Every structure is written in structure tokens, then in C-alpha cells.
C-alpha positions as CSV (number, residue, x, y, z in Angstrom):
1,M,32.2,2.0,13.6
2,T,28.6,1.0,13.3
3,S,27.8,-1.9,11.0
4,V,24.7,-1.5,8.9
5,L,23.0,-3.9,6.5
6,A,21.2,-2.4,3.5
7,A,18.9,-5.2,2.3
8,G,17.2,-3.9,-0.8
9,D,15.6,-5.4,-3.9
10,H,14.8,-4.6,-7.4
11,F,12.6,-1.6,-6.4
12,V,14.5,0.0,-3.5
13,H,18.0,-1.0,-4.5
14,P,20.6,-1.5,-1.7
15,E,22.6,1.4,-3.2
16,V,19.6,3.6,-2.7
17,F,19.6,2.8,1.0
18,V,23.3,3.4,1.2
19,D,23.1,6.7,-0.5
20,A,20.2,7.9,1.6
21,L,22.0,6.8,4.8
22,R,25.3,8.5,3.9
23,R,23.4,11.8,3.0
24,T,21.4,11.7,6.2
25,A,23.6,9.9,8.8
26,G,26.9,10.7,7.2
27,S,28.3,12.3,10.4
28,H,28.3,8.9,11.9
29,D,30.9,6.3,11.1
30,L,28.9,3.7,9.3
31,E,30.1,0.6,7.7
32,F,27.8,-1.1,5.0
33,S,27.1,-4.6,3.9
34,T,24.4,-5.2,1.2
35,L,21.9,-7.8,0.2
36,H,19.9,-7.7,-3.0
37,L,16.5,-9.6,-2.6
38,P,14.5,-10.9,-5.6
39,W,11.2,-8.9,-5.2
40,P,9.3,-8.0,-7.3
41,V,10.9,-10.2,-10.0
42,E,9.8,-12.9,-7.7
43,P,6.6,-12.4,-5.8
44,F,6.7,-11.9,-2.0
45,G,5.2,-14.4,0.2
46,R,5.3,-15.9,3.7
47,V,8.8,-16.6,5.1
48,G,9.1,-18.4,8.3
49,N,6.5,-16.6,10.6
50,V,6.2,-13.4,8.7
51,D,4.2,-12.3,5.6
52,E,5.0,-10.4,2.5
53,A,8.7,-11.1,2.6
54,S,11.4,-11.8,0.0
55,G,14.5,-14.0,0.4
56,T,15.2,-16.5,3.0
57,E,16.2,-16.4,6.7
58,R,19.6,-17.9,5.8
59,Q,20.3,-15.1,3.4
60,V,19.4,-12.4,5.9
61,L,21.5,-14.0,8.7
62,D,24.5,-14.4,6.5
63,A,24.2,-10.9,5.3
64,L,23.7,-9.4,8.7
65,G,26.8,-10.8,10.4
66,D,27.4,-8.5,13.4
67,A,25.3,-5.5,12.1
68,E,23.6,-3.4,14.7
69,I,21.3,-1.7,12.2
70,A,19.3,-3.0,9.1
71,A,17.4,-1.1,6.4
72,T,15.1,-3.0,4.2
73,Q,11.8,-3.2,2.5
74,M,11.2,-7.0,2.2
75,A,13.8,-8.9,4.1
76,P,12.2,-11.5,6.5
77,F,13.0,-10.6,10.1
78,T,11.5,-13.7,11.6
79,A,11.7,-14.9,15.2
80,K,14.5,-17.1,14.1
81,V,16.5,-14.2,12.5
82,L,16.0,-11.9,15.5
83,A,17.0,-14.6,17.9
84,E,20.2,-15.3,16.0
85,A,21.3,-11.7,15.5
86,P,22.4,-10.7,19.0
87,N,24.1,-7.4,18.0
88,L,21.0,-6.1,16.0
89,K,19.4,-3.1,17.7
90,F,17.4,-1.4,14.9
91,V,15.5,-2.4,11.8
92,G,14.2,0.2,9.5
93,V,11.4,-1.0,7.2
94,C,10.6,1.4,4.3
95,R,6.9,0.4,4.1
96,G,3.7,1.7,5.5
97,G,3.6,-1.3,7.9
98,P,6.4,-3.7,8.7
99,V,4.5,-6.9,8.0
100,N,7.8,-8.7,7.3
101,V,9.0,-8.3,10.8
102,D,8.0,-10.3,13.8
103,L,7.3,-7.4,16.2
104,E,6.9,-9.5,19.3
105,A,10.1,-11.3,18.7
106,A,11.9,-8.0,18.0
107,T,10.6,-6.5,21.3
108,D,11.8,-9.7,23.1
109,N,15.2,-9.3,21.6
110,G,15.6,-5.6,22.1
111,V,15.2,-4.5,18.6
112,I,13.5,-1.2,17.6
113,V,11.4,-1.6,14.4
114,S,10.7,1.5,12.5
115,Y,8.5,2.0,9.4
116,A,7.8,4.6,6.6
117,P,4.2,5.9,6.7
118,G,3.2,7.8,3.6
119,R,6.2,6.8,1.5
120,N,3.9,5.9,-1.5
121,A,1.0,8.2,-0.7
122,A,1.3,10.3,-3.8
123,A,1.9,7.5,-6.1
124,A,-0.9,5.4,-4.8
125,A,-3.3,8.4,-5.0
126,E,-2.3,9.3,-8.5
127,F,-2.9,5.7,-9.6
128,A,-6.2,5.4,-7.8
129,V,-7.5,8.4,-9.7
130,G,-6.1,7.1,-12.9
131,M,-8.0,3.8,-12.3
132,I,-11.2,5.8,-11.6
133,L,-10.9,7.6,-14.8
134,A,-10.0,4.6,-16.8
135,A,-13.0,2.7,-15.4
136,L,-15.4,5.6,-15.9
137,R,-14.5,6.2,-19.5
138,R,-13.6,2.8,-20.6
139,I,-10.1,3.8,-21.7
140,P,-8.3,0.4,-21.5
141,G,-11.1,-1.6,-23.2
142,S,-11.5,0.9,-26.1
143,D,-7.8,1.1,-26.7
144,A,-7.5,-2.7,-26.8
145,E,-10.5,-2.9,-29.3
146,L,-9.1,-0.3,-31.6
147,K,-5.8,-2.0,-31.7
148,D,-7.7,-5.2,-32.6
149,G,-9.3,-3.4,-35.5
150,N,-12.6,-2.6,-34.0
151,W,-13.8,1.1,-34.1
152,R,-16.5,1.1,-31.4
153,G,-18.6,4.1,-32.4
154,D,-21.4,2.6,-30.4
155,Y,-19.5,3.7,-27.2
156,Y,-20.9,7.1,-28.0
157,A,-24.5,5.7,-27.9
158,Y,-26.1,7.1,-24.7
159,E,-26.6,3.7,-23.0
160,N,-22.8,2.9,-23.5
161,A,-21.3,6.3,-22.8
162,G,-19.2,6.9,-19.8
163,L,-19.6,9.1,-16.7
164,E,-17.9,12.3,-15.6
165,L,-16.4,13.0,-12.2
166,E,-17.7,16.5,-12.1
167,G,-20.9,16.6,-10.2
168,S,-20.6,13.0,-9.2
169,T,-20.5,11.6,-5.7
170,V,-17.4,9.5,-4.9
171,G,-16.9,7.5,-1.8
172,L,-13.6,6.9,-0.2
173,V,-13.3,3.9,2.3
174,G,-10.3,5.0,4.4
175,Y,-9.1,8.6,4.8
176,G,-5.5,8.3,5.6
177,A,-2.5,9.9,3.7
178,I,-3.7,8.3,0.4
179,G,-7.3,9.0,0.8
180,R,-6.7,12.7,1.6
181,I,-4.7,13.2,-1.6
182,V,-7.3,11.3,-3.7
183,A,-10.0,13.5,-2.1
184,R,-8.2,16.7,-2.9
185,V,-7.8,15.7,-6.6
186,L,-11.4,14.6,-6.9
187,R,-12.7,17.8,-5.5
188,A,-10.6,19.6,-8.1
189,F,-12.7,17.7,-10.6
190,G,-15.9,18.8,-9.0
191,S,-16.9,15.7,-7.2
192,H,-18.7,15.5,-4.0
193,V,-16.5,13.2,-1.7
194,L,-17.8,11.0,1.0
195,V,-15.5,9.4,3.5
196,A,-15.9,6.3,5.7
197,D,-13.4,6.0,8.2
198,P,-13.8,5.6,12.0
199,F,-10.5,6.9,12.7
200,A,-10.7,10.2,10.6
201,D,-10.8,13.5,12.4
202,A,-14.2,15.1,11.9
203,A,-12.8,18.6,12.1
204,R,-10.1,17.9,9.6
205,S,-12.6,16.2,7.3
206,A,-14.8,19.2,7.4
207,A,-11.9,21.5,6.7
208,D,-11.0,19.3,3.7
209,G,-14.4,19.7,2.3
210,V,-15.4,16.1,2.5
211,E,-18.5,14.5,4.1
212,P,-17.8,11.8,6.8
213,V,-20.5,9.1,6.7
214,E,-21.0,5.5,7.8
215,L,-20.0,2.7,5.3
216,D,-23.5,1.7,4.4
217,E,-24.5,5.2,3.6
218,L,-21.4,5.7,1.5
219,L,-22.2,2.7,-0.6
220,R,-25.9,3.8,-1.1
221,R,-24.9,7.3,-2.3
222,S,-21.7,6.8,-4.3
223,S,-21.4,6.3,-8.1
224,V,-17.8,5.6,-7.6
225,V,-16.3,3.8,-4.6
226,S,-12.4,3.6,-4.1
227,L,-10.7,1.7,-1.3
228,H,-7.9,3.1,0.9
229,A,-8.2,1.5,4.2
230,R,-5.5,-0.7,5.9
231,L,-6.1,-4.4,6.0
232,T,-6.7,-5.6,9.6
233,R,-8.9,-8.3,11.3
234,D,-11.7,-5.6,11.5
235,T,-11.5,-4.7,7.8
236,E,-11.1,-8.1,6.2
237,Q,-13.7,-8.3,3.5
238,L,-15.0,-5.0,4.5
239,L,-17.0,-4.9,1.3
240,N,-18.8,-8.2,0.7
241,A,-21.7,-9.8,-0.9
242,D,-24.2,-8.2,1.5
243,N,-23.1,-4.6,1.4
244,L,-22.0,-4.4,-2.1
245,K,-25.7,-4.8,-3.1
246,L,-26.3,-1.3,-1.6
247,L,-24.3,0.4,-4.5
248,P,-26.4,2.2,-7.1
249,E,-27.0,0.5,-10.3
250,G,-23.9,0.9,-12.6
251,A,-21.5,2.0,-9.8
252,V,-17.7,1.8,-10.3
253,L,-15.6,0.1,-7.7
254,V,-11.8,0.6,-7.5
255,N,-9.5,-1.3,-5.1
256,T,-5.8,-0.1,-5.1
257,A,-5.3,-0.7,-1.4
258,R,-5.3,-4.4,-0.3
259,G,-7.0,-7.4,-1.8
260,G,-8.3,-8.7,1.6
261,L,-10.6,-5.6,2.0
262,L,-12.9,-7.0,-0.8
263,D,-14.8,-10.2,-1.2
264,Y,-13.9,-10.9,-4.9
265,S,-16.2,-14.0,-5.1
266,A,-19.2,-11.6,-5.0
267,L,-18.1,-9.5,-8.0
268,P,-18.5,-11.6,-11.2
269,G,-22.4,-11.9,-10.6
270,L,-22.6,-8.1,-9.9
271,L,-20.7,-7.3,-13.0
272,E,-22.7,-9.7,-15.2
273,S,-25.9,-8.4,-14.0
274,G,-24.8,-4.8,-14.7
275,H,-25.5,-3.8,-11.0
276,L,-21.7,-3.1,-10.9
277,G,-20.8,-1.0,-13.9
278,A,-17.1,-1.4,-13.8
279,L,-14.3,-2.8,-11.6
280,A,-10.7,-1.6,-11.4
281,V,-8.3,-3.5,-9.2
282,D,-4.6,-3.4,-8.6
283,V,-4.6,-5.8,-5.6
284,Y,-6.1,-9.4,-5.2
285,D,-7.0,-11.8,-2.6
286,V,-4.3,-14.2,-4.1
287,E,-1.4,-12.6,-5.7
288,P,-0.8,-13.2,-8.5
289,P,-4.3,-14.3,-9.4
290,P,-4.6,-17.7,-11.0
291,R,-5.1,-17.8,-14.8
292,D,-8.7,-19.1,-14.4
293,W,-9.6,-16.3,-12.1
294,P,-13.4,-15.6,-12.7
295,L,-13.0,-11.9,-13.1
296,F,-10.7,-12.1,-16.0
297,D,-13.8,-13.2,-18.0
298,A,-16.2,-10.8,-16.4
299,P,-17.3,-7.6,-18.4
300,N,-15.8,-4.1,-17.6
301,V,-12.8,-5.2,-15.5
302,I,-9.6,-3.4,-15.4
303,T,-6.6,-5.2,-13.8
304,T,-3.1,-4.2,-13.0
305,P,-0.3,-6.2,-11.1
306,H,-0.1,-4.3,-7.8
307,L,1.6,-1.2,-9.3
308,A,0.0,1.6,-7.4
309,G,3.1,2.5,-5.4
310,A,5.7,1.9,-8.2
311,T,7.3,5.1,-8.8
312,R,10.9,6.0,-8.6
313,Q,10.1,8.9,-6.3
314,T,8.5,6.4,-3.9
315,A,11.7,4.2,-3.8
316,H,13.8,7.3,-2.8
317,R,11.3,8.7,-0.4
318,A,11.0,5.4,1.3
319,A,14.9,5.1,1.7
320,D,14.9,8.8,2.9
321,I,12.4,8.1,5.7
322,V,14.3,5.1,6.9
323,A,17.6,6.9,6.8
324,G,16.1,9.7,8.8
325,E,15.0,7.1,11.4
326,V,18.5,5.7,11.5
327,A,20.1,9.1,11.9
328,R,17.8,9.8,14.9
329,F,18.7,6.5,16.5
330,C,22.4,7.1,16.0
331,D,22.0,10.6,17.4
332,G,20.6,9.2,20.6
333,L,16.9,10.2,19.7
334,R,13.8,8.1,19.6
335,P,12.7,7.3,16.0
336,R,9.5,8.9,15.0
337,F,7.7,5.8,13.6
338,V,8.3,3.0,16.0
339,A,6.2,-0.1,15.4
340,N,6.9,-1.8,18.8
341,P,7.0,1.2,21.3
342,D,7.2,-1.3,24.2
343,V,10.9,-2.0,23.3
344,L,11.8,1.7,24.0
345,A,11.9,0.8,27.8
346,R,15.2,-1.0,26.9
347,F,16.6,2.2,25.5
348,E,16.3,4.6,28.4
349,G,19.1,6.8,27.0
350,L,17.1,7.7,23.9
351,R,15.8,11.3,24.0
352,S,12.4,12.3,22.6
């Protein structure tokens, strides 16, 4: 009997984990315990020495008991939790990056950490395209004004009219799983797509029909820029007061990736001057943003509360990826998406 903790939340329910594990690893004798964490009803935050976590260390330790395997999205697997869970051998995190796990401590304690790349790629890509269209055509603002009794016929005036995607140049900063889907959709609209990503494969980009360029060139040439990069030390405030000035007059900027990629303090002035024509954001430098956040009063700003990945399909896909990793581990195989590969030296019996 292998004990498994399914530590879910209000998005990926514990029962979704359990169902996925029973379908995928059902040939193994698994015994389940569950933990229901408060995210997203309560925002995630820093817990112990990890970020973007939900719940407490004590909750996780009490729920773990003697479990050998844990499946989660937001549970804090801190240095303390990992040190006090001697039976734990595997943690599957159904996110694109296991930021809620102390990877160094996991390796020191002989715990494999797996993650779920691409689980929300379709959802996030569709949302980003929706934000681009909403910003270009002023959909949220005109809806709100009409409901407030204002028929804005002047939006049909040339100087106020929106822009089309067909024939436009759109720049994507980051060309991973999400960026590739966005590019495919934009090309179907008839856009010319530029991509800035130092890790993108040039041959694949050419085959996809997109044009790889450096970031500064992308900003100079794009009437729409959409962010799809991962947040690292190298990409923090990748777009800032200096290079945002390179954008053409009236350009549209969309961020559905990570708040830290963008210097938000530079944006109110660019919007007020009209240099930036519209801004659509789903992520923020501080989440949730404070009520006096300057961009709430800036013109032509669309805001949503970090919803890009929020589809039911994403929840099930994420759990299925983790369940597949657990099944491989139980079968004596190396998981496919190991975040701390150095730990595998302790599992010499695992086959590739």
C-alpha cells in the first residue's frame, strides 16, 4: 500500500487529483488522504521560505502523515515540511513551475519534485488573444458606457476607431507553449508575428511562420506587444521605462504572463500621453493591486484578476499530468518533468 496526499484547492479539487490518479495509476495499491487549501478564495503568498503557496506548513504536515507521494498545486513544501516528512519520496506539482517547493531542500531530503509544463497553455493563449481584441476594439469600455446610458457614436470617428489584427505586426515576448498557440491564432487573423525569445529554436520559428528578432526591434516594429515569458532574475522588468518608449505611438500592450516582467510605474504616463494606446493586464507587480493603484485611473486600461489559466480543462489537464508522473514513479520509471534532476542519483533503480 502506497500512501498519497492529494492537496487540492478550489480550482484543482482534491477529488480531481484522486480521480486522475485512480485512472492513471490504478494498477498500484494507492491509499489517499486529502487536504483542501483556500486558494483562490484566499490569495496565495509566501509561506515559510517558498512563494505563491496556500495554506500553512502545519496543515501540510498534519495531512501528510506517512505519505510517500503528494500531489498538489499550491501546498507549501518548505524546508521545514520536507525535513519533517521522512517517508516522502515524490511531490507532483500541477503548475508550470514548482515555486511553492524548496527544490534544494527537496534534493537534500531525497524527494523528487515534478511539475506540469503546458497545463494551461491553451487557456492562457486564448485569454491573451481575447485581451488583445478587447484592447484593440475597446470592447470592455464601450460595454460599460452603454450600460451606463452612454451611446458613444464618436467611437466611429476616425481618430477614435479601433485597429484590426489583419495586416498588423504583433510582437510576442516569449515563445514557449503559450506563445506558439498565440502566434498560430494571430497568423490566422492575418497578422505578421515577431518573437523575441533567446531560447526559441530558429528553425522551428521559421517553420511556424514567425520572425525572430531582438527585443528592441520587436518593440519598435509592433503595434501590439503581448508578454509570454517566464519570470526569472534575467527577465524581471524586462519591459521598463527605457525600452517602452521604443513602442510606436498608440501601441497596445498586453500582459497575461507575470507581473514582474513589466515596470508598471512607467505605464500611467505613457497612457496619459497617448504614446501607449491601450493596456490590458491580467497580472500585477502586487496581487491583488491596491485600490489606489494608479493604473485604475489611467485611460484605456483593461484589468482582470489573474484569470488567464482559469478553465475547467486546465484543472483536469494539470491533474492528469501529475497523475502520469506518479504512475511513472510507481512503475519504476523516471518522471518526465523533474524540477530537481540532481536528486535522481538517489533513485538508481528508476529506469529512463
